[in-house]
N, C-alpha and C positions, 0 to 999 in steps of 0.2 A: 291216650291214643294220638298218634301223629298222622298227618297227611302222608299217604304212601309215596315214597320217593320215586318209584318207577311207574307211577300212574295206574297201577292195578291194585284193586282191593280183592283179596281172595276170601271167600266165605265157604269154608269146607263142609258145613252141614246143610247147605242149601242145594236143593235139587232143581235144576232148570229144565224147561221145555223149549220147544221152538218158538212158543208164543210169549215167553217170559219177558217182562218189561221192567225197567228200573228208572226211577227219577228221584233226585234229591228234593225233598220238600223245601219250599221257599225259593227254588231255583227252577227256571224253565227249561233247563238242559236235560235231555234224555240221556241215559247212560247205557252204553252198549254192554250186553250181558252174553256170556258164552260159557259152555261147560269148561271146567278146569280139568286138565289131564290127570291130576291126582284125586279127582272127585270133588264135587262142590261146584261153586260158581266163581267166575272171574269177571269182575266189573271193571270196565275201562273208564277210569275217572281222570285220565291224563289230559283230556281236552278241556276239563273244567279249570278255570282260573280260581284258585282258592281265595284270592283277594275279593272275588265277587260273591262269595258265600254269604248267606244272611247272618251267620253266626260263626265265630271262631271257636266257640266253646263246645258246641254239640252239633252233630249232623244226623239227620234222619233220612234214610233211603227207603223209599216205597218200592216194594217188589210185588209184582202182579203175575198171575198165571204160573205159579210154581208147581212142581210135581207134588202130588199128594202122597202121603205115607199112611198106610193103614196100620195103625198101631193102637192097641188097647192097653194102657198102663195098668188098669185094674186086673186084667187077666194075667199080666206079668207078676203082679204082687200076689195073686192067688197061687200061681205056679210056684213062686218062691216060698209059699207058706206063711206069708205075713198076714194075708187076709183069708177068711173062709170063703166058701162058695157064694155066700150072700154079700160079699164085699165088706164084711165086718172084721175088725182085728181079731186074730186068733189069740186065745188065752195064753198068757205068757208062761204059766205053769199050772199044775193040777189044782192048786188051791190059791186062787187069785186073792182071796180075802185073808191070807195068813198075816201074821204079825211082823213080817219083814218090812224093810224100808219102803214106804208107800211111794216114794219118788224115784224108785229104781227105773232106769232106762234100759230097755232091751229092744234091739232091732229098730230103733228110731221111735219107739212108742214109750210113753210114760205109763207105768203100771197102774197108777192111781186113776187116771182119766182116759187113757188110750189116745191122747192127743199126739198128732204127728209133730215132732219137734226137729 
């Protein structure tokens, strides 16, 4: 990742509120955050001098007071038929103990152990 040339960092999956705050960890400068017209958040990092950053290898931006999203991934997997109503993996076929290849992968699960892979 490179430092944005135009001084704006766009985070398309972040939902901001009027109270949203951003700050780069290790740096005392607060970052202006506003909604991005295409959805997401636009962080104005143009005022920060990249030479004053604590590291040139990695940057961590702390975001506070983001909009919450009410999503239940288990319900989505149940709806897709990957899990049963109790949240357990659905049997991959009628006879799970047949003599087929025990390491068969179906829908992201290994038939022999039902591990998510």
